[in-house]
VODO-26357 format. One record per residue (C-alpha): z, y, x; residue in three letters. Coordinates in steps of 0.02 Angstrom, whole numbers, padded with zeros to 5 digits, always signed. Each point is the difference from the previous one (the first is absolute). Last residue first. Layout:
ZYXALA;...
This chain:
+02945+08575+06630GLY;-00003-00179-00045GLY;-00112-00032+00166PHE;-00138-00081-00052LEU;-00027+00045-00202ASN;+00109+00157+00007LYS;-00102+00074+00159LYS;-00163-00070-00072LEU;+00004+00097-00147VAL;+00036+00182+00062GLY;-00113-00049+00151MET;-00152-00008-00100VAL;+00027+00154-00101SER;+00042+00091+00162GLU;-00160-00068+00085PRO;-00114+00069-00134SER;-00119-00127-00065PRO;-00161-00065+00088GLY;+00082-00026+00182LEU;-00135-00006+00129LYS;-00040-00148+00130ILE;-00126+00006+00150LEU;-00056-00178+00058THR;-00036-00023+00169THR;-00155-00025+00124GLN;+00027+00054+00179GLY;+00002+00167+00077ARG;-00007+00151-00145ILE;-00150+00107+00024GLY;-00105-00085-00129LYS;+00062-00049-00151GLY;+00184-00102-00049SER;-00044-00125-00146PRO;+00065+00045-00165THR;+00144-00024-00099THR;+00079+00078-00174VAL;+00170-00025-00059ILE;+00094-00034-00166MET;-00166-00034-00104GLY;+00060-00181-00038LEU;-00144-00071+00090THR;+00045+00104+00155GLU;+00187-00066-00017LEU;-00077-00174-00003ASP;-00107+00020+00148ASN;+00143+00063+00104LEU;+00103-00131-00045TYR;-00141-00118+00063GLU;-00012+00087+00157LYS;+00186-00014+00040TYR;-00015-00192-00045TRP;-00127-00023+00145ARG;+00127+00124+00102SER;+00146-00126-00001SER;+00139+00024-00128ARG;+00154+00105+00038PRO;+00164-00096-00021ARG;+00123+00095-00122LYS;+00159+00095+00029LYS;-00044+00142-00090ALA;-00002+00115+00145GLY;-00072-00118+00120LYS;-00149-00021-00139CYS;-00030+00202-00002ALA;-00013-00010+00198ARG;-00122-00138-00010GLU;-00084+00112-00136TYR;+00000+00124+00129GLN;-00093-00089+00131GLU;-00132-00069-00132TYR;-00025+00194-00054VAL;-00032+00051+00188GLU;-00114-00151+00024GLY;-00104+00063-00168SER;-00021+00177+00066PHE;+00042+00125-00135LEU;-00106+00126-00109PHE;+00074+00152-00077GLY;-00115+00112+00100SER;-00160-00080+00053ASP;+00000-00082+00154VAL;-00172+00035+00105GLY;+00082+00098+00140GLU;+00191-00047+00032LEU;+00123+00124-00069ARG;+00064-00106-00131SER;+00035-00155+00120TYR;+00192+00018+00010ARG;-00006-00016-00191SER;+00101+00120-00116GLY;+00172-00021-00063SER;-00043-00002-00184SER;-00147-00113+00024THR;+00087-00105+00121LEU;+00135-00037-00116THR;-00124-00036-00148ALA;-00096-00122+00112ILE;+00163-00095+00049ALA;+00062-00009-00157HIS;-00167-00067-00067LEU;+00008-00129+00120VAL;+00201-00038-00062LEU;-00068+00006-00177GLN;-00134-00144+00029HIS;+00127-00095+00092MET;+00105+00004-00155GLU;-00122-00048-00132PRO;-00070+00142-00097LEU;+00054+00038-00180THR;+00105+00131+00023ASN;-00138+00077+00104ILE;-00125+00004-00143THR;+00115+00064-00137GLU;+00062+00146+00116VAL;-00182+00049+00040THR;-00059-00019-00185LEU;+00149+00105-00063ASP;-00045+00133+00147ILE;-00179-00008-00045GLU;+00037+00018-00197VAL;+00112+00160+00047SER;-00138+00080+00105LYS;-00140-00040-00138ARG;+00102+00043-00162ALA;-00039+00191+00041SER;-00186-00038+00010GLU;+00008-00085-00161VAL;+00080+00126-00102ASP;-00117+00132+00067ASP;-00138-00108-00073ASP;+00069+00008-00160THR;+00111-00101-00118VAL;+00028+00096-00155LYS;+00135+00043-00123GLU;+00124+00083+00109ARG;+00197+00002-00010GLY;+00018-00001+00182SER;+00070-00180+00004GLN;-00137-00055-00097GLN;-00135+00068+00115ALA;+00097-00080+00148MET;+00001-00167-00078GLU;-00181+00011-00038GLY;-00048+00016+00176ALA;+00126-00134+00068LYS;-00102-00112-00121ASN;-00159+00068+00061LEU;+00025-00022+00175LEU;+00081-00188-00018LYS;-00157-00032-00103LEU;-00108+00041+00147ALA;+00108-00077+00145TYR;-00005-00168-00103ARG;-00192+00027-00011ALA;-00007-00009+00192ASP;-00167+00065+00053GLY;+00094+00034+00164SER;+00010+00204+00043GLU;-00162+00083-00042GLN;-00026-00114-00158SER;+00189+00036-00049THR;-00027+00188+00009ILE;-00170+00007-00101ALA;+00072-00125-00139ALA;+00144+00113-00016ALA;-00099+00161-00003LEU;-00124-00069-00140ASN;+00157-00051-00100VAL;+00077+00173+00014ALA;-00163+00083-00038GLY;-00031-00099-00155SER;+00158+00081-00064GLU;+00143-00117-00059VAL;+00073+00023-00159VAL;-00136-00017-00127GLY;+00073-00148-00085ASP;+00170-00055+00055ALA;-00005-00103+00181PHE;+00007-00179+00029GLY;-00136-00078-00094GLU;-00134+00127+00013LYS;+00074+00063+00166VAL;-00029-00184+00064ARG;-00178-00019-00040GLN;-00041+00178+00073ASP;+00095-00051+00152LEU;-00110-00159+00028ILE;-00162+00105-00030LYS;+00048+00119+00121GLN;+00059-00127+00127LEU;-00184-00070-00024GLN;-00087+00161+00054GLU;+00118+00039+00150ALA;-00035-00179+00067THR;+00103-00148-00012TYR;+00064-00098+00143PRO;-00100-00144+00035GLN;+00064-00187-00057PHE;-00047-00133+00126ILE;-00020-00190-00047MET;+00029-00138+00102GLU;-00024-00183-00031THR;+00107-00140+00084GLU;+00012-00138+00102TYR;+00192+00011+00030LEU;+00028-00148+00084SER;-00113+00075+00167SER;+00102+00150+00010LYS;+00169-00103-00008SER;-00051-00112+00124ARG;-00063+00134+00125ALA;+00168+00109-00021ASP;+00016+00137-00104LEU;+00035+00171+00050SER;-00181+00059+00006ASP;-00010-00058-00189LYS;+00079+00174-00042PHE;-00141+00114+00061SER;-00075+00060-00131LEU;+00172+00048-00064LYS;+00038+00059-00155ASN;+00016-00162-00070SER;-00019-00111-00157ILE;+00003-00175+00025GLY;-00070-00131-00132VAL;+00060-00158+00055ILE;-00053-00179-00082THR;+00102-00157-00042VAL;-00075-00163-00063GLY;-00009-00119-00144GLY;-00045-00191-00012LYS;+00066-00076+00167LYS;+00100+00133+00094ILE;+00066-00066+00170GLU;-00145+00089+00098ASP;+00015+00152-00112ASN;+00171+00041+00075SER;-00098+00051+00148ARG;-00049+00157-00076THR;+00163+00042-00055LEU;+00099-00048+00155THR;-00124+00075+00123TYR;-00006+00165-00092VAL;+00191+00007-00009LEU;+00032-00048+00177GLU;-00120+00115+00072ASP;+00072+00144-00112LEU;+00193-00016+00063ASP;+00053+00168-00024LYS;-00117+00025-00175VAL;-00040+00191+00008MET;-00188-00038+00041ASP;-00016-00080-00181ILE;+00005+00165-00076GLU;-00030-00088-00167ASP;+00015-00185+00014LEU;-00093-00052-00155ILE;+00029-00202-00017ILE;-00133-00101-00111VAL;+00089-00170-00042LEU;-00149-00114-00071GLN;+00111-00143-00089GLU;-00063-00188-00006GLY;+00179-00071+00004ASN;-00021+00011+00194SER;+00023+00186-00011ALA;+00187-00017-00065ILE;+00038-00137+00122GLU;-00066+00090+00144VAL;+00098+00160-00029LEU;+00159-00118-00041LYS;-00031-00071+00176GLU;-00005+00157+00085TYR;+00161+00081-00096LEU;+00099-00156+00055PHE;-00069+00018+00183PRO;+00050+00172+00005LEU;+00190-00040-00052GLY;+00087+00039-00172PHE;+00171+00050+00033GLY;-00014+00160-00107ALA;-00001+00015-00198LYS;-00130+00095-00076GLU;-00102-00150+00045LEU;+00069-00105-00165GLU;-00124+00086-00103PRO;-00134-00131+00061LEU;-00183+00045-00044TYR;+00020+00189-00013GLY;+00093+00013+00146LYS;-00125-00096+00097LEU;-00102+00148+00041ILE;+00163+00108+00048ARG;+00080-00140+00102GLN;-00165-00032+00100LEU;-00018+00186+00038ILE;+00172+00007+00054ARG;+00000-00136+00124TYR;-00158+00049+00075ARG;+00072+00173+00038SER;-00032+00183-00076ASN;+00041-00017-00176TYR;+00031+00195-00029ILE;-00165+00083+00091ARG;-00068-00184-00021CYS;-00018+00061-00191ASN;-00055-00180-00071VAL;-00106-00010-00152TYR;-00024-00183-00054HIS;-00159-00071-00114MET;-00013-00162-00073SER;-00130-00127-00036ALA;+00024-00175-00116LYS;-00096+00041-00145GLY;+00049+00066-00188SER;+00062+00187+00060ALA;-00108-00005+00146ALA;-00128+00128-00068ALA;+00139+00120-00058LEU;+00085-00017+00166THR;-00171+00042+00082PHE;-00020+00168-00080GLU;+00171+00047+00030ASP;+00002-00037+00172MET;-00187+00084+00018ILE;+00100+00160-00048LYS;+00124-00032+00121LYS;-00108-00015+00134THR;-00104+00159-00058THR;+00175+00091+00008CYS;+00058-00076+00169THR;-00165+00043+00086LYS;-00042+00176-00083GLY;-00038+00109+00146THR;+00172+00091+00015GLY;+00042-00080+00166THR;-00138-00047+00107LYS;-00107-00149-00021GLY;-00003-00203+00027TYR;-00003-00127-00113ILE;+00018-00188+00080ILE;-00060-00151-00111LEU;+00037-00178+00024ASN;-00139-00095-00063ARG;+00026-00080-00180PRO;+00060-00186-00029LYS;-00075-00075-00152GLN;+00072-00035-00172GLY;-00136+00099-00095LYS;+00112+00154-00024LEU;+00043-00004+00194ALA;-00196+00004+00038PRO;+00006+00171-00081THR;+00091+00074+00141LEU;-00142+00058+00105VAL;-00105+00063-00117THR;+00145+00097-00096ARG;+00029+00085+00176ILE;-00177+00058+00001GLU;-00013+00052-00179HIS;+00156+00109+00015MET;-00056+00070+00164GLN;-00166+00064-00090HIS;+00090+00070-00147GLN;+00113+00100+00115ARG;-00065+00176-00004TYR;+00096+00044-00172PRO;+00141-00143-00053LEU;+00010+00009-00191ASP;+00160-00058-00090LYS;+00110+00095+00122PRO;+00124-00085+00115VAL;+00146+00101+00037TYR;+00096-00016+00172HIS;-00069+00163+00079PRO;+00091+00094-00148SER;-00113+00139-00079LEU;-00005-00119-00174VAL;+00191-00014+00005SER;+00018+00174-00030LEU;-00071-00001-00187ASP;-00031+00151-00089LYS;+00038+00141+00115PHE;-00005+00165-00031ILE;+00172-00009-00074SER;+00085+00080-00144LYS;+00189+00001-00003GLU;+00066-00113-00129SER;+00045-00132+00111LEU;+00080+00117+00130ILE;+00133+00057-00136LYS;+00025-00168-00056ASP;+00044-00056+00174PHE;+00126+00138+00016SER;+00088-00024-00168ALA;-00034+00143-00143MET;
């Protein structure tokens, strides 16, 4: 029997692994009906030939922002089939500049844009031309904060409406960072004129219902014990409320049970999967961080391993580092990587981002410490962080 035939003939505890993927969009989205209604309300004018307000959707990783928006996009596309309105999804982690985003949006209208050589003014004129034919273009910018020239992008898209006669261009931005607009200059902020929406993390009870739904579709009947689902939901709600983390836990627990030849997924499997998933997520998160964020994280991991020179001070809990010493180590890391360090203002932004992603914890210094500073503690083990960063930053 051929090797693949043998594997295919083996009994599996999984029914459909794709259901456990973070990219899977289920038919029903539990606990996001209110948000779906709000997004529909904001975007409905486009289906009537009117320009909607721009919309910015905030929320931590795994709160259903992308999933909900893609669901709305499917509905919108069906409703707009006979009219002049269209929705365009752009992953800004991949298409991370104004030029690449415009090129991505316009390729559906102008296939020749696959070839290089078209300048930014040409792309801009084509965007205005298409919208001026009466089309309402709704552009979803997922992880909008990853765009390198965000100011220029926001200004270009919003100000294009000044030249469009009949149609319009609307931005739907999705971001993990509540502070992402702080990096915009005044003219971009004022031209954005947006509605804002926040997706709150899921509770343990909500996560349990979400996992129950995926278990029915993704696993064979009766394979996953209720205790395993409850534990995965409880762990996730304590950690972050991130539904993707909960799905990874169940997926890994299922793999472990399958590899051991067992026909049930228990809470012991979930507990065993926890450490493996945390390492996987740490690596995944670090690999997608911009370089300056990685250099700050490298500084924190280095000092965590070697120990803070203030560790014996009264009022400083074990494992916490002073913000100032981390910044000095960041400057040394930049020198080693032959990069120019950014200012302390940007450094604070990097810390905020790393905390949002769960890589660090920060707290204001307490009584007994002269002056006010921020104390920083690394979330994952320094060894797991350094293993990835050494390779990424220094090629070793």
